[in-house]
C-alpha positions as CSV (number, residue, x, y, z in Angstrom):
1,X,0.0,0.0,0.0
2,X,2.9,2.4,0.7
3,X,4.1,1.9,-2.9
4,X,0.7,3.3,-4.2
5,X,1.1,6.3,-1.9
6,X,4.6,7.2,-3.0
7,X,4.0,6.5,-6.7
8,X,2.6,10.0,-7.5
9,X,5.4,11.7,-5.7
10,X,8.0,9.6,-7.6
11,X,6.4,10.4,-10.9
12,X,6.3,14.1,-10.1
13,X,10.0,14.1,-9.2
14,X,10.9,12.1,-12.3
15,X,8.8,14.5,-14.5
16,X,10.5,17.5,-13.0
17,X,14.0,16.0,-13.7
18,X,13.1,15.3,-17.3
19,X,11.7,18.9,-17.7
20,X,14.9,20.4,-16.4
21,X,16.9,18.5,-19.0
22,X,14.9,20.0,-21.8
23,X,15.3,23.7,-21.0
24,X,18.4,25.7,-20.4
25,X,17.5,29.1,-19.1
26,X,20.0,31.9,-19.3
27,X,20.0,35.7,-18.9
28,X,20.4,37.7,-22.1
29,X,21.9,41.0,-21.1
30,X,21.5,43.9,-23.6
31,X,23.7,47.0,-23.1
32,X,22.1,50.1,-21.6
33,X,19.0,48.1,-20.5
34,X,17.5,49.3,-17.1
35,X,15.5,46.9,-14.9
36,X,13.6,48.0,-11.8
37,X,12.9,45.6,-8.9
38,X,10.6,46.0,-5.9
39,X,10.4,43.7,-2.9
40,X,8.0,44.1,0.0
41,X,8.1,42.0,3.2
42,X,5.9,42.1,6.3
43,X,6.4,40.2,9.6
44,X,4.3,40.0,12.7
45,X,5.8,37.9,15.5
46,X,4.4,37.3,19.0
47,X,6.2,35.5,21.8
48,X,6.1,34.9,25.5
49,X,9.4,35.4,27.4
50,X,9.0,34.5,31.0
51,X,5.8,36.1,32.1
52,X,5.8,38.9,29.5
53,X,4.1,38.8,26.2
54,X,6.1,40.5,23.4
55,X,5.1,41.4,19.9
56,X,7.2,42.6,17.0
57,X,6.0,44.0,13.7
58,X,8.1,44.8,10.7
59,X,7.3,46.2,7.3
60,X,10.2,46.4,4.9
61,X,10.3,47.7,1.3
62,X,13.3,47.6,-1.0
63,X,13.6,49.2,-4.4
64,X,16.5,48.4,-6.7
65,X,17.5,49.5,-10.2
66,X,20.0,47.5,-12.3
67,X,21.6,48.9,-15.5
68,X,23.6,46.7,-17.9
69,X,26.7,48.8,-18.6
70,X,28.3,46.5,-21.1
71,X,28.5,42.9,-22.4
72,X,31.7,41.2,-23.5
73,X,32.1,37.5,-24.3
74,X,30.1,35.6,-21.6
75,X,30.2,38.4,-19.0
76,X,28.1,41.4,-18.3
77,X,29.0,44.5,-16.3
78,X,26.0,45.5,-14.1
79,X,25.5,48.6,-12.0
80,X,23.0,48.5,-9.2
């Protein structure tokens, strides 16, 4: 019975491995291209230390810009 339970997981892992062999993903850098990236993260944490309840809240946002300054052979010069 355990074989029947693990069969779908085994097939999923095997299919994933086959799919990875078919595709080769690479970045294609084009000189003077500018890319903007935004990341937002929120955290709400509560804990009890001894007899005291403590809570911590955090909200973080990060904005990043990357510019391709140049491409030569198989290397790109990036500026962030």
